[in-house]
Every structure is written in structure tokens, then in C-alpha cells.
N, C-alpha and C positions, 0 to 999 in steps of 0.2 A: 931964839927962844920960841918965836911964833910957829916955827915948823914942828916943834916937839909934839903938839897934839896930833898933827897930821901924821907924823911918823908912828906915833902910838896907835892911832886908828888903823893905819895900813898894816902894822905888825899884827894887830888883833884880827883884821880881816884874813891876812895870810894864814894865821894859825887856824882860824875857823874853816878856811878852805882846805887846809891839809887834813883837818879832822874829818870833813865830809868826804874827801877822796879816799881816806883810810877806812871808811865804814864798809861793813861786809857786803852791803848791797852793791857796792862799787868794785868789789874785787872780781878778778877775771873768772873764777870758777862759777860765779853767779850768773854772768853774762854768757848764756849758752844759746845756740840756735834751736829752732823748733824741733829739728830732727834729733838733736842732742837731748833735749828734754824728754822727748817720746822715748828715746833709748833708756834714759835714766829711770823713767817711770816703770817701763817693762822690766828692767833689771830688778828694781825694788819689788815689783809684783812677783817675780820669779822667786826672789829670796824669801819672801813671805809664803808663797804658794807651796814651794817644794816641801818644807816641813809638814804643812797640812796634808799634802798628798801622801807622803811616805810614812808619817808618824801616827796619824790618827787611825786607831783600830781598836778592835774589841780586846778586853783583857783575856789572857789565856793562863792557864795554870799547867805546870808539869805534873804528870800523873805517874807515880812510882808505886803501882799497886802490886799486892801479892795475890796468889791463887788461894783465896780463903773461902770462896763459895763457887758453885758451878752454875752454868747457864740454866740448868733445870731447876735450881733452888728458887724458892719463892721471893727471896730478897733480890734476885738478879734484875728484874725489870724495873723496879723502883730505883735501884742504885744507878742503872745505866741512864735512866730518863730523869734523874734528879734535877738537872739544870734546864730541863724543858717542861714536860708534863708527866709525872710518874704514874698517872692512872691510865691504864690501857683501855681502849674502846673495843667493845665486843660487837659481833653480829655483822661483820663486814665480808663482802666478796671482792677480792683483789685478783685481777689477771695480769700476767706478764705478757706483754705484746712484743713480738720479735721483729725488729727491723722495720724499715719504712713501709714495706709492703703490707704490714699488719696495722701498725699504729696510725699512720696518716689516714687511711680509709676509715678506720673506726672513729677517729676524732672528727673527721669532716662529716661523717654520717650523724654523729651526735649533735654537731652544730646545726645541720640542716633539718634535724628532727626537733630542734628546740621549740618550746611552746611559749615561753615567757622571758627567760633571761639567759644571757651568755656572758661569762666573765673570762677573759683570756689574758694571761700574763706570760711573757716569754723574754728570754735573754737575746736570742737571735732569730730574726725574720729577715730573709733576703727577698729581693725583688726578682725571684726566678719562678719557675713553674710550680714549685711547692709553696713558697711564701705567698704567691698571688692567689692560689687556690684557697688559701685560708682567708686572705683579705676579701676575696670575692664572696666566700661562704658567710663571713661575718657581715659583710655589707647587705647581702641578700636578706639575712635575718632582721637587720635593722630596718630595711625597707618594708618588712612585713610587720612593722610596729612592735617588735621586741626590744627590750632593753639590752643593748649590747655595750659592753665595756672592754676596752683594749688598753693594756698597759705594757709598754715595751721598755727595755733598758736603754738609756740615753747614749751609751757607748756601743753595746752589742748590736743594736738594731739600727741606730740613727745614720750610720754610714753606709749601711747595706740595703736599707729600704728606701726606695725612691719617694720623694715628696708627693708625686702623682698617686701613688698607692695609699698614702696617709690621707690625702685630700679626697680620694674616692670613698674611704671608710667614713670620713667626717661628713661628706655630702649625703651619704646614705643614711646618716643618723647615729653612727656609732659615737659613743663618748671615747675620746682618745687622749692619752697623755704619755709622756715619757718619764721614767724614773730617773731622777738626777740628770736632767738634760745638760749637755756640755756647754751650752750658751749661758748657763746660770752664772751669777757672780759668786755663788757659794763654792769657791774653789776647794774648800774642805770636803765637799761631796764628790769631787771629780773621780776619785779613786774607789769610792764605795759604790759598788755596782750590785744591782739585783740579778743574781744568778739563777733565780727561781724559774720554774716552768710549771704552770698549772692552768688547766681549763676546767671550769665548772659550768654545767648546762642544767638550768632549771633548779639548781640547788640539789639535784638528786643523783647525778653522775659526774664523775670527776677523773681527769688524767693528769698524771705528774710523773716526772722523771728527769732526765738530763738532755733530752734531744733538742736539736735546733731545727727551725723550720726553713729548710733550705734543701736544695737538690742532693747535696752530699749525704744527707740522712735518708734519702729515699731508697727504693730497691730492697735487696735482700743480702747486702754485703758481698755482692758477686764480683766486685772488682775494686781497684784502688780509688775509684771515684765515688764509691757508695760505701758509707761507714757502717760499722757494726754497733748497734745500739738496742736498747729496750725502753719500754714506757709502760706505766701501770694504768689500768683501768679500774676505778674504784666505785663501788656501790655500798650503801649502808651508812651508818651514823658517822663514819670517818669523813664523809663528804663535807659535813658541816665544818669540820676542822680545816679542810682544804679551802672551803669558802672564807673562813675566818683569816686564813693566811693571805688570800687575795685581798680581803677587806683591809688588812693592816697597811699594805702598800697603796692601795687605791685612795683610802682616806688621807694618807700622808701626802700624796701627789695632787689629788683633785679637791680635797676638802669635803667630799660627799660620803655620807654614811650609808651603808647598805643595811636594810632591815626589811622585815615583812616575810610573808609566806612565799612570795616569789623567789626570794633569796635564801631563806632559811625555812624550808617546809619541815614538817614533822617527818622524821625518817625512821623507818622500822628496819629490823634486821634483814639483810640481804644475803647473808651467809654465816659462817661460823668462825671467822678469823679474828683474832685479837690483835689490834694494831694501835699505832699512834704516829703523829707527826713530830718532827724536829725541825723547827724554824729558827733561824738566827736573826738577830736584830742588832742594830748599831748601838754602841756604848753599853754592852751588856757582857756578862760572862759568857764566853763562847760555849754553846751547848753541844756542838758536834764532838769535839775531842773527848769528853768524859763518856759518851756513848761508846766510841771506839775503844777507849782505854778499858772500861769495865768489860766489854765483850772480849777483848784480847786476854785480860787477866783471868776471866772466869772460864775460858775455854779448856775443855778436857780432852777433846778428840781432834777438832778440825777448825781451822781458820782459813777460809778461802776468799781472797780479795781480788776483785777486778777493778782497776782504776786507770783512767785515761792519763791523768797527770799526777804522778806519784813522787812526791818529795817529802818523805816521812821525817818527823822531828826526832831528835835523839831520844826522847822518852818513849816515842812510839816504836822505834827500833829496839829499845830495851825491853819493852813489853812483848813484842813479837819473838825476839830471840830467846827470852826466858820461857815463853810458851813452847817454842820448838825444843828446848833443852829438857822440858818435862814430858816430851813425847808427843806433843800436839803436831799434827800435820799442817804446817803453815805454808801456804802458797800465795804468791802474788802474780797476777797476770797484768801486763802492761803492753802498750803498743810496741812493735818492733820498728823495722825501718820506716813503715808508713805512719808517720807522726807529724801532726800539724804544728806542734810546739817543741822543736828540738832543744831550745834553750832550757825549757821546763825539764825535759828529760835529763839534760846535762846537770842541772842543778840537783836533781834527785839522785843521780847515779852514784854520787859519792857515798851514799849510805848503803849501796849494794854490798860493799865489802864486808861490813859488820853483820849485815843481814845474812849473807851466805855463809860467813864463818860461824854464825850462830845456829845454823841448821835450816834457815828459811830458804824455800825453793822459789825462784823467779822464772817466770815464763814470758816470752815475747810473742804476741799474736802476729801472724804472718800475712794473711790475705789482704788486709786493709787496715785503716785506723780503727781501733776499738775505742768506743766512747763511753762504755758502761762504767757506772760508779756503784759498786755493790760490795757487801760484806755478807758472808754466811758463816755462822759460828755453831758448831755442834748440831747442824741440821735444823735446830730449834728457833734460832734467832737470825733474822735477815734484816738488812738495811740497804735501801736503794733510793736513789734521788739525784740531786744535783751536786753534792758535795764531793770534791776531790780530797785525796789524802795528802793535803798540802797546807802550808801556812795561810795562803790566801783565802781558802775557803773557811778555815778556822777563825781568822782574825779580821778580815776585811769584807768579803762578799756576803750579801744576804742570801742564804741558802734555804732549801726545802727538801727534806727527806722523809720517807716513810719507813718505819720499823714494824716488822711483822713477827709475832710470836707464835709460831705455828710449825709443827714438824712436816705436815704434807707440803705446805708452801715452801719450806726450806728444801725439801727434796727436789721441787721444781727448779729452785735456784741452783742447787747443786748439779742438777742435770744440765742446766744451761752452761754452768762453768765447765763441766766435763766435755760438752760438745765443743766449746771454744778451745779447750785444752788440746783437743785432737789436731787443731790447726795452729798450734803454738810450738815454739822451740824454746827449750830450756836454756837459760843464761847461767853459765857456770862461774865458779870462783876462779877457775883458770882463765876464762875470758876476761874477767874483771881485772885480774893481775896483768894481763897481756895488752890491755888497752894502750893506745898510742899516746905520745907526748901531747899531741894536739888535743885529743879527748880529755886528758887530765888538765891541760891548761884552760879549756873552755869550762870545765867543771869548777875549776877553782875561781874563774872570773864570775861565773853565774851564781855560785852559791850564796854570796851576800845579798843577792836580789831575789832570792827564792820566793819571798812572800809577795813580790810584785809581778811574778810571771804567770 
């Protein structure tokens, strides 16, 4: 009888030991090595990050518009710009600079002639002879006690621009920052890039378009190593709108507000062009697709498109083919064999069949990569800038385009298109139907990822 308390105590202790050993902290899956824990954390991070990267985008609508008014009608411009700024700005002078031999010297001269401020935003700046020329010009102005601000995209430039060039600009006195840098913990921003290009000097002259600041954009499109592109030089009241577009990103990344006469001087008319900008922003209705949709639906005679990365959406295909069927001359110029993004081309080529069957003509530029992003409708309406005709520009990237409502300017744009057309080869419906099994397979695989390419 004396041993019963001991046996009861031993039984109680054994039961307690078993309960402790069965606790989830003592299970095998919890007892991991340091390497296993690191792998688990990275895997969980990837699971959380992937939806952020792939799914966070602007809201877009499908536009199924009818031809109820023309480009020349008074309601056209307000309808096209309803998602951005429907009030056009008059009194501007806008020049189209052709290829690097024209736009790079003009931009560098403007920087070197700056008196008070220089604001520069770009997607791509390389540490080559072109990129360094801009880094040095910006640094020289900063050393001369001017206010110089440099804003580069965290993906487009951070891998191609040497830290030594960045440090040179900072030591000279440039205020420098990256837009959505890749080392940020904000993984939701990783895929949202600034695709804008804008240079504003003294608040009085501006340049914008789609060029990169690298050697391949130099020259005059004379060979495969020198691309075909254009850039706009702007004077007049529209410069303040381009300065405002720079300010939007600069304030977001640096926390600094731009104000005063050195940034926003009083601007008088410099020409007779009526124009406006279209700038896209995160978490807003995409403003570029309605501009394109209204321009396509309103066209009566001509839609001429040049686009480097063309992956039109189904509603854009519908609008373009409807225009062609009512007698509009619809032409799309895209890169030919010289294409730096073949997967993007494959993702968009699946739409060629319906476009060609609907009467749209497609041309492939032959000499080199063509990087222009422009639309001209009925000679009267032109759009040029950084936006591609693809879901990524519409839904994800921060873009900046200029629209001009002027017949003389439209004629210049049509002349540019005509000159490039002479060096292009038409892509026919027969070619589309004869493409290889490999081409069809790549198109099928690339299509689901078209918004990411």
C-alpha cells in the first residue's frame, strides 16, 4: 500500500512528459536548421510577393465605341482626353527631332545653357558614351550652382548605370533618386516602373518622348546598332504641364516640392499649336486607352500607328478593324527582324490574323530597331511619347505622352511615317497563316504574360 502514492506520482510524471513531447514545439517539422528556416522564409516571401508583382495594376475598361463623331468635330478632343485633362493648351511650339544625331545634341545644348534649374527623368541611362555625356553635363551645371534634379527608374537604369556615375553626379551637387528602387521592401512596387522621359530646363524648354540615353539611340539609324527614334522639343505653356509631370514623381520619391519662378516661370505663347499631355498614375483609371479608343473610333480617313512593342487588346483590334471596314486607311508599323524584345512581338503577333483579315495593313521596319511610339489620325490628331500599344503601358507602367491637335503638325508626323514606310516590308495574311509551328507555340506560351513583357 505504501508504494501506491509513488506509483501514482510516477504515472502522473510520465503522462506530463508525454504531453510535453507531443507539444507542437517539439515536433520534427519545427526543429529546422538555419538554412531550412531561410529557405522557408524566402519561399513565403515569394508566395506573398508574386501576387503583388503580377496583380497590382491600374483599372482598365474595354472600349466598344461607334463612329458617332469625327476627329474634326468639337467634341472629339474633350472625349479623347476625358480621363486625363480635357482642356487643351494653346500657344505651343513643338518640334519633332529625328534620331540621336538631332535630339541628343539639342538636349545637351539645352542643359549646358541652363541658367537656374534642370530636371531630368528617364527610364534608361547607360554608362556608355551617351549616358556619360548626360551625367557630365548635369554634373557641370550642378557645380555651377544650379539646381539639378535627376530621377531614374529603379529597374531601367539601376543595372545599367555604374555607381561611379551616380556618385559623380551626387558629388557635383545633383539631387539624385531612383523611382521605386529594387532594394526597397515595398515588393508591391517592384513591377510598377516609371517609363517616362522628360527634361525641363529653367521651366521654359522641355523634351519628351520615348528615347533611352544610351549608345543604341545615337546616330541616325544607319545600322542595326543604332535605333530609329524621335523626341519632342517643347516651348510654350505646355512646358509647365511637363514640369508638373516631373514634380509628381519627384515629390513621391524625394518628398521635395518644386515651386517658385525658377521652376514655374510665367510662360507666354511660343507658337500656335494646341496640345495636352497624358500622364498615367498608379491606382487610377488608365488614361491612355481611352485616348487611343476615341481616336480609332472617330477616324474617317486615316490611322497610322508606329509602335515598338505592339500587343493590342481585343477591343483595340475590334476598333481598328471596324475603322478599316468603313474605309479608313489603317496601317501599323512595327519592328522587323531587328527587335530587342522578341517575346513581346510573339505575344502580340497572335492578334495579327484578325487585324489583317479585318483590312488593317501591317508593315515591318527593316534597317534597324524602330522605337517610335506614335499615332496620327486624319492628319489632325497626333499622339507621341513613351506609351506602347500594349497592356503593360495601359495597366502598369507610369507613362507620359503628348497629344497635338493641329493639321500642320500632323502632316509632319505623316511625312515621318511615310519616310519610314519606304524602308519597311508589308506583312501579309498569307505570311501569318504560313508561320511555323515553333512561332505558333511561342505565341501561345507568351500570350498569357503579355502584360508583363
